[in-house]
Residue, then its C-alpha position, 0 to 999 in steps of 0.5 A: m009532796n015528797r022531795r027526792r033527796p039528791q043522790q050522793n056521789r060515792n066519790d064524795e064519801l071518800p077523800h082521794l087517796q092519791d092526795q098524799g101531800s096534805h098530811d105530814l107523816s114525818e112525826f112517825f119516823p125518827d131522825e136517825p135512819l132505821s136499820d132494825p126490820a121490826e122498827i121499820e115495820l112499826a114506823v111504816s104501819t103507824a104511818a099507814y094507819s094514820r093516813a087511812r084514819q084521816q082519809l077513810g070513813s068509819t065503815e071503810f076504815g073498819r074494812f081497811l083494818a080487817r084487811y090490814y091485820t089479817l095480812k099482817w098476822s097471816s104473813r107471819d105464818t109459814f106455808l106449813e102452818f097455813v096448810k095445817t090450820r086452814f087448808i086441810p081443816e077447811h078445804v081438804t076435809s070437806k072433800g071425798t075420800s079420793s080427793r083427800t088421798y090425792y092431796r095427801a099424796i101430792l103434798k108429800h112432794i111439797l112438805k116433808p112426807e113425815t109431816v104430811d102423814l102426821l097432819f092427816d093421821a091426826g094421832a091415829v095409830t097406823t101400820n105399814r110404815r115401811q111403805r111410807l115416803r121419807a123426806i129427801t135430803d136437799w129437797p126444797y120443801l116449803d115447810d119453813v117458807r113464810l106464806y107471804d114470802l113465797q115466790p115463783l123461785h120456790v115453786q120452780g125449785i120443787i119442779t126442778a127437783a121433781l124433774d131431775s128425780g125422774y118424776s113424770f110430767e103429769t106428777v109434776k103438773h099435779i104438784r104445781s097445781v096443788i101449790g097453786t090451789i093452796i095459794t088461791y085458797a090463801t088469797n080467798c082467805r085474805c092470807f096472801s096478796g099478789d099474783n099466784p107464784a105457782f102460775q108464774v113459773p114457766f112450766s112448759k119451758m121447763i118441761r121442754k128443757s127437761e125433754r131435751g136434757 
């Protein structure tokens, strides 16, 4: 006669993470106040690592580590680095010719145009350089912005610059859309966490303000 094994409640497998008072993490923090950002990051990371190891099972802890280190190392990448190493090779190159041409054109308003040409040309010998778009002084390009630090203000800065330069509303919409697509892809790759800053910009309000101006 087979006996049915009692079903284990999944909640019993994982200790409740909200029980934060049961572990003393003071050993990870020195007596003196921390001022160096690197020291703060190390102390917080060590404390989080210790708490997770105590409270998660082996499988869940492995997933936690994968997520943690992916975000930790990808947070050091700039917007340009992510576009160069992930977005273009993995996403754009899988598209048709028209889509690749579209991304190349719009990215020149998000990253420096000369950089975009290099990313897409990949060392190919090209001609007709006279017609190429050049970087605009004081344009708020995202090349050097860390991906993890990207905020709605960065996106708003590009939209404002585009509107002030007389770009059509459709072009501005495409610029915001491509930034949003890049961040969505970064989120799916676990290289970005949080709300998509491109879609937090009050776009309609900015358009109406531009029309009144």
